[in-house]
C-alpha positions, 0 to 999 in steps of 0.5 A: 528318691527316684521317678521310674517312670512319666507320662505326659499329655498336652503339656507345654510342647508335649502332645503326648510322651511316656518313658523310663528312666535310669536310677542314676544319670538322666541326660537330655539333648536336643536343639534349643526349643524341642522340649528338654526344659520343659521335661524338666518342668514336667517332672518337678509339677509331678512332684510338687503340682507347681512349676520351678518357674513360677508359671501359671498352670494355664501357661502349661498347657499345650496351645489348643488344649484346655488340659493337661495330665501328668503321670508317673511311678515315684519311689520315696522312703522305699516305697512306690507312688502312683502320682499324678497331677491334671489341670483343666483350663479355667479350673482346678488341679486335680492330684491323686496319690496311689489313686486317692485324691489329696491336697497340694501340701501333702504331695510335700509330705511324700516328695523332694525335687531341686531345679537349677536353671540358667534364670536362677542368677536371678536369686542373687540378682532379680527382685527380692520376690525371687529370693523369697519364693526361692525359701518358700519352695525349698524350706517348705520341702524341708519342713511341714511346719514351715509349710503350714505356717506359710499357708496360714500367713498367706491367708491372714495377709490376704485378709488384712490387704483386703482389711485395709482396702476398706478404709476402715476407722479401726487403728489396728487391723484384727488380723496383726495378731495372726501375722505376729503369730505366723510370721515370728515362727516363720522369721525364726525357720527361715534364720535357721535355713539361710544360716546352715545354707550360708555354709553349705553354699559358701563351700561348693561356690569355693570348689567350683570358682577354684578358691573364691568367696560366697556369703548369703546374709537374711535381711528380715523385715522384723529385726531379730533383736541381737540376733536372738533365737527367742520367739518371743523377743521377735514377736515383741520386735514384730508388733513394734515394728507394725505400730511403727508403721500402722499409719503408713500401711493405712494410707498405702492400703498394704501391708508393709511388715512381715516376712513377705518383705524379707530379703537375702543379701548375697556377696561374692568376694565380699562385694555385693552380687547384684551390682558387682558379679559377672554372669558367670559368677551369678551363674556359678553361685546360683549352681553352688545355692542349689547345691546346698539346697540339695544336701539341706533337703537330703539331711532333713529328709534322710534320702537325696531329693530330685535333682534336675539341672537344665543347662547348667554348663551354659557360661561356666568356663572349662574349669568350672565345668570339670569342677561341677561334674566331680560333684555329681557323683554324691548325688542320687537321681539325676536329671540333666539337659544340654543343647551342648556336646554331653562331657565324656565323663557324664555319658559314660555313666548316663542314659541319654535321651533325645528330645525332638520337638515334644518327643522323648526318644531313648537311646 
């Protein structure tokens, strides 16, 4: 997959910018706050109509404006696509693909993108919601079935929460069957996803860290009986769990059981990453995780996704930095930002862009 060009209007600190990209490595450099990270975010929004940072649409508007627009030519599955994403303050996004209006979910059918940034350390050390968001963003790009399940599950979950707030005298909510149906399938898909990522991320981490160990373990809200891959057994476990927590859900007026309460446990060198790892170890593990996601999407979509790497050299020693650079050769189109000097091994094969106060200057 390749982004050939992009046009940015009133997005973050960009008033108006338009540029073309190399099919290989593209490096953006400049002072902190110049707009490097914002440019990568614009590419992510162009492809999936959402921010990799979880930012609200209104936050991405340039100050003093009420609409942003992103346009680009994207090659996927051997075909060029004209893509545009626009947002009007207080309104809804409008997305067009080859001049036809589409829903956000339809972008996932065509495009895939992986973003790595310094705050990815929070995937390992932050709140559980950050880890669930990570699963949803990247598993949805590999599995349209999962994306449909996620959309249906979230609708049923919100309906159940609304029902519980009404303080009904009914013992069961009318939405539990839907949560079991969608949630059990999500649990099964997440199980396979995490198992695959665990092996691949461990390999990348061991290479970059020169021999250290990374492990990730899926800890679902609904226990999987004896590690079973049987959907029927997971559904039975889900129903039993709901029955156990039914009264507590009624009192708290919220839903306590299901994939929206899942967790991933990370360990580095057999110690919990959240409490025992250095910032450098967390950064390295987060990068290894994103490289694993890249491989996963490349396999399932049969072409490399776009790869966005924001300040990935921060807090990595020279050895880890060199071993990470060695990995770049196996990727397709790559976008990289840095406030530091550009490593020679990258600079020789890259097209460079200077970013200054929201202005993109090709070199």
